[in-house]
N, C-alpha and C positions, 0 to 999 in steps of 0.2 A: 753434207747439208739438208736441210729439208725440202721435201719437195711438197707441192700443194697441188690439190686436184685442178685441172683446168674448169674453167666459167667462161661464161658469155663477153667478161670484160677482157679477156686475154687475146681475144681475136679483133683486131682493129681492121676495119675496111681499108683497101688500098686507096681509095679514091676520097679520103679525109685528109685534107690537107693542115689542118689547125691542130696543133700539138704545144704544149707547155704554155706558156704563159702569151696571152693574146694584146701587145701592146703594139701600137704604132710605132713607126719610125719619128724620132725627135725633130720638131719643127726647126728648121734652120734660122739663125738670125737673134735667138734669144740668149746668147752668151755675151752680149754686151750689157743687157740690163746688171747681170752679177757684177760685172766691170763697173759701172757707172755707180751701182750703190757703192762697193769697194773705195772708189775714187771720193765720192761726196765723204764717207765717214772718215777717209783720211784728212781731207781738208778741213772739216769740221773738228778733229782733235787736233790739227797744228796748229789753227788760227783760236782755240780756246787754251792751247799750251802758250801760244804767246802772249795773249790778253792776260792770262795769268801769271805769266813772269814778268811781265810788263808792270801790272799791279804791285806784285811784292818787291820786286827790285826799283823800278822806276827808272831803269836804265834803256829800257827798248822804247822808242817813242813810235807809237802805230798812229797813221793819220786818222784810222777809223774809230780809235778808242781814246775815251777822255783820261789816260793813264797820266801821274804824274811824271814829267820826265826832268831830270837834273843837267842843265847846261852846265858848261865849264865855269863859267862866270854869269851871273844873275843880271837881269835886268834892274837898274834901280828905279824906285818908286819914289819920288820927293815927295815930301808934304811937309813944308815948312810951318808946323803949329807950336812947337814947344821952344822954349827960351834955353839958351846955353848954360849949362851948369855942371858945374865940375864936380865930379865924383871919383874920389882918388880909391875907393876899395874897389871897384868895378874891374873885374878882370877882361883882357884886352889881349886880343891874338892879334900879332904883326904879321902881314903876310907880304913879302918881296915880289910885286908882279912886274920886275924889270930884269935886266941882265945885271944889273950894277949887285957885284958880290958884297954882302954883309950891311945891306940896305937896312933889313928888316931889325938887325941887332942895334943899327946906329940909331933907327927911330925909335926904337923901342927904350933905349939907355935916356935918349932925349926927352922922351916924354914922361920916364921917372924923375928927370932932373927938373919937369916942371910941376911936379907935384900929382902925376898919376900913379900911384903906386899899385895899380892893377897892372900896370905894362911890364912889371919886375919879371925874370924868367921864373921865380918863385911862385906866380901867381899866375900871371898870364904864358902867350905862346909865342915863339919868334920862329918863323918859316918861310919857305919857299910857295908862289903860290901856282896854281897849275899852269899859269901861262906866264911867258917874260915878256910880252907884248903889250903891257897894260899900258894904257895912255894917261888915264885920269884917276887921282886919288880919290877913293870912296870908303867911308866909312860905315859899315852895315850894323843893322840892330834888328834883334829880332823879336822884342818886346816895346810896343809901343810907349811902354813906361821909361825908357832908356833912350828916348830921342833927346830929350836936354844935356843927357852925359855927350851923347854922340855930336851933336852941333858945336860943344866946349871942345870936345876932341879934335875937330877941325878946326877951330879957331887956333889949339894949341900947335897944330900942325901947319898952319898957316897955308895950307891948301887944301882942295877937296871938295866933295859935296858929301851929306848924308842920303842913307836910303832904308828903308823898311824892307826887310828881305829874311825867309825862312831857310835859305841856303847854307847860311852859316850859323848852326845852333850850338857848337862847341863853347863859345863864349857869348857873353851877353855883347859885346863890341868886338868888331872884327874890321882892322885897318886895311885893307888891299892898298899897298903903295903904288903907284903908277910913277911915269917917265916925267910927270909935271912937279912929283916929291923932289926937292933938294935939301939934302942933309945940313943943317946949319953947322957953320964953321965953329969950332970951340975946341 
């Protein structure tokens, strides 16, 4: 190992207390600031994620965000402006909103015999609604141009009301059968 000649910097006086880095001790109570910033960042990320999810899927209803929410049964908005007019080519979805088995099939067959070709299984759809406790039959239409056909469909069913709604966009007309609908004897 190499040896170097001693110089004046090799001898340090004994009364010299300062050696190394000259930092003071950390001040107390500063750890909560880092925690507060981390909590704020987490809250912002969670709120942003929930908002984005509600906008994309429309399934989360946040009270502070105006995201579209999808309820199981839409609220009807009635506007009696169009004249009832039969349109046999328009596709019709018939949904059973009761616990009566086969009601959608029976109502669909009845509509086909009355001239509503769009209610046939080849064109339209027959299924169960998301709820089996619907009380009132409603014919939903998503395009205002189909209001006349919706009113004619209510006349053919002999019960119900019409409502403009974008909740059912799979078919131009969607019938949600309620417990007020009685299948005609025949």
